[in-house]
C-alpha positions, -999 to +999 in steps of 0.1 A: +416+815+461+433+781+457+425+755+484+455+738+501+460+701+493+485+697+520+474+669+544+471+687+578+438+679+596+430+647+615+397+628+613+382+646+644+388+680+627+370+668+595+340+655+615+337+687+635+340+709+604+316+690+581+292+673+606+295+640+587+294+607+606+327+587+607+311+555+592+296+575+563+329+592+556+347+558+556+321+544+533+325+572+508+363+568+508+360+530+504+333+530+477+339+561+457+375+573+465+362+606+477+379+621+496+413+605+494+432+613+526+469+606+532+481+584+561+506+590+588+533+563+594+510+550+622+481+546+597+460+575+608+441+596+582+453+631+574+430+654+553+437+686+534+415+717+533+406+706+498+394+672+512+372+690+537+356+712+511+351+681+489+331+665+517+311+697+521+304+698+484+291+662+484+269+669+514+255+700+496+247+680+465+228+655+487+209+683+503+198+694+468+183+660+461+211+639+445+221+605+457+257+601+468+265+580+438+251+606+414+269+634+432+302+614+428+294+609+391+288+646+387+321+654+404+340+630+381+322+643+351+334+678+359+369+667+365+369+649+331+361+683+316+390+699+334+367+718+357+373+720+394+340+712+412+350+735+440+352+766+419+323+786+433+312+799+398+304+764+386+287+748+416+251+760+416+242+758+379+257+723+374+243+709+406+208+723+399+209+709+364+219+675+376+193+676+404+165+685+380+177+658+356+175+632+383+141+642+397+122+652+366+129+624+342+103+620+314+086+586+312+106+574+282+139+578+302+131+556+332+150+524+336+122+501+325+116+521+293+153+522+284+157+485+291+128+478+267+144+500+240+177+482+245+161+448+242+141+457+212+172+470+195+191+438+203+163+416+190+164+436+157+202+434+155+203+472+157+237+479+173+234+517+169+200+519+186+212+496+214+243+517+221+223+549+220+200+534+247+229+526+269+245+560+263+213+576+274+211+554+305+247+561+316+240+598+312+211+596+336+220+570+362+250+556+381+271+530+364+261+503+389+224+510+383+227+508+345+247+476+346+223+458+369+189+473+357+196+475+320+223+450+311+219+422+337+181+423+338+179+428+301+200+396+295+178+377+320+147+388+301+162+378+268+170+344+283+134+340+293+123+349+257+146+322+244+132+297+269+097+306+257+107+302+221+103+340+213+140+347+208+167+329+189+202+318+200+216+343+175+197+372+191+209+362+226+245+360+213+242+394+197+229+411+229+255+393+250+283+405+227+271+441+230+268+438+268+302+422+272+319+448+251+304+476+272+315+460+304+350+455+290+352+492+281+339+503+316+364+481+333+393+495+311+382+530+320+378+524+357+401+544+380+433+528+392+431+508+425+434+529+456+432+501+482+456+474+494+433+444+487+437+423+456+409+400+444+413+372+418+381+365+398+375+337+373+354+309+361+362+272+369+367+246+341+338+242+316+322+276+326+321+299+296+295+325+308+315+355+320+290+383+322+284+380+360+321+377+371+331+405+347+303+427+362+315+419+397+351+428+387+338+462+375+319+469+407+349+460+428+373+480+407+350+510+411+354+506+449+391+510+445+400+473+449+427+458+427+410+431+406+428+404+386+402+390+361+411+357+345+379+351+325+363+318+314+373+281+318+403+285+340+420+253+351+427+249+388+465+249+383+462+283+366+445+297+396+473+282+418+500+298+396+484+332+398+479+329+435+515+321+440+525+352+419+502+378+434+491+365+468+454+378+465+433+386+495+404+366+481+397+342+451+362+345+436+348+317+415+315+319+395+294+291+380+261+294+361+255+258+352+253+225+371+283+210+354+305+240+362+292+240+398+309+206+401+342+219+387+339+249+409+336+226+439+367+207+428+387+239+422+376+254+455+387+223+474+421+224+458+426+261+465+413+258+501+437+229+507+465+254+498+453+279+524+435+302+499+403+321+509+376+313+484+342+330+477+317+320+451+284+327+434+264+324+402+230+316+389+231+278+396+233+285+434+202+305+432+183+277+414+196+251+439+203+268+473+215+235+488+244+236+464+260+262+486+266+235+512+288+216+487+314+243+483+342+251+507+340+288+505+319+319+513+287+323+493+283+358+479+245+358+477+220+362+449+228+398+439+259+415+426+255+445+450+251+424+481+280+402+469+302+432+468+292+441+503+299+405+515+334+407+500+340+439+520+332+420+552+357+393+543+386+417+540+408+419+571+387+394+591+396+359+602+365+342+591+369+304+589+361+287+556+327+269+557+331+231+556+317+215+524+292+187+524+307+153+516+287+132+491+277+097+504+300+069+494+273+055+471+276+085+449+313+082+446+312+045+437+284+051+412+304+079+396+335+058+392+316+030+373+295+055+353+327+072+340+339+037+328+306+027+313+294+061+300+304+055+263+288+021+263+256+035+277+255+062+250+263+036+222+235+013+235+210+042+235+220+052+200+215+017+187+180+016+202+172+049+184+185+036+151+165+003+155+133+023+162+136+051+136+160+037+110+184+067+115+202+086+141+192+123+146+220+148+144+212+162+178+215+128+196+252+132+203+245+166+218+218+151+240+242+123+251+269+148+260+245+170+279+229+141+298+262+124+306+279+156+318+250+165+341+249+130+356+286+133+364+279+167+380+250+154+401+270+124+414+300+147+421+277+170+441+259+143+460+223+150+450+205+135+420+176+159+424+198+187+409+193+169+375+156+176+374+158+212+363+182+203+334+155+184+315+141+217+304+172+222+283+166+189+265+130+199+258+141+232+243+167+215+222+141+191+208+117+220+201+144+238+182+147+207+160+109+206+155+106+175+177+078+168+202+087+176+238+073+142+249+103+127+232+123+137+263+104+110+282+113+084+256+149+095+258+150+092+296+133+058+295+159+046+270+187+061+290+176+043+322+174+010+304+209+015+289+222+023+324+207-009+338+220-030+309+256-017+312+259-010+349+236-037+364+229-031+401+257-005+402+234+018+381+204+017+405+211+052+418+209+067+383+183+045+366+160+044+396+160+082+399+153+086+361+125+062+362+109+080+392+111+114+374+097+105+340+065+124+335+035+104+326+024+106+289-004+130+282-020+105+258 
């Protein structure tokens, strides 16, 4: 017997027939697109008999031990094989098989083990093994779980290996490339949007790390939200052009570094001035929680899943934009002069190095660019203390060139001296902070 798909029953009838709570039903519709009721001209939901049986099917799978996300994955898997999940002959066997698979996983197929296999394959540049590990994970767990527990945590662990000197930049780039390609393919295969909201996601100028915003775009798309993903290093005027064209419900900006946190602030201020609603997130705001106060927008938290939930709360609600912290005038004045004197400061420091060593190391220009960019960022954001965590990058760069980490202290001393020489008293904010944060020599 074919179940009717004609929208006939109201919400009250569905609740009475299935026993489901209304907030649970709405959450299923919002997050998973199941069921997908029609609407009356007045906006009220209308369900078909097929929708009611769909809800019963999902409840039954939960009673058998599946999570709702795994039950939805099972439903979609059957549809992709041109099998109707509501055909009675297919229900028990497939559901039981999925339940047993979810409950009785052998040790080598738990998330930690698969993540270890994926990392090992990436470190050995073994693309085939890495893809097989991901395929296995996606066959056992929901997409969101695999993306956060395998890809996101795996990339974080690889970053720590690099920091500890146990992984190379090439290995990190190889793994990142594999992870990004998989996210791209998942986003391309995501169902068409089913909701009215449109979200614009992108990185501000000078931000090239796109894993996190792409992952968020995927999660939102799987919730049925229309996502316009702009990618890395997007100038503020490009955001404005896109906003004018599509009128999004929300603009989301992501920054992973201190320098891009400063450009994110500037972009958010421009967009907010034009009446746009801005939300933001990224690794740098977890490292420096006080940075959140500098951004005129809604912070999405320290996890992708909680960020998606925060976005849901912003839809359809008149929540005022948080006011941003304004840096003291001393920071603004110092920044203006530093931008004028920056090249002279770097030239002075290079001359000191050549006079001391008789040559100029190849990496010195990289160190100058890194140091100068981060000083500009800290002054723009109104807190010199943000600079402290960036010294680790300098130490790792020197280590990669077989230099002693103590050379960082010498570099900072030289930089402070060059600032005082070129900026005089106008450089006290920078030079004084550097001098107070130089670590004593171990000798």
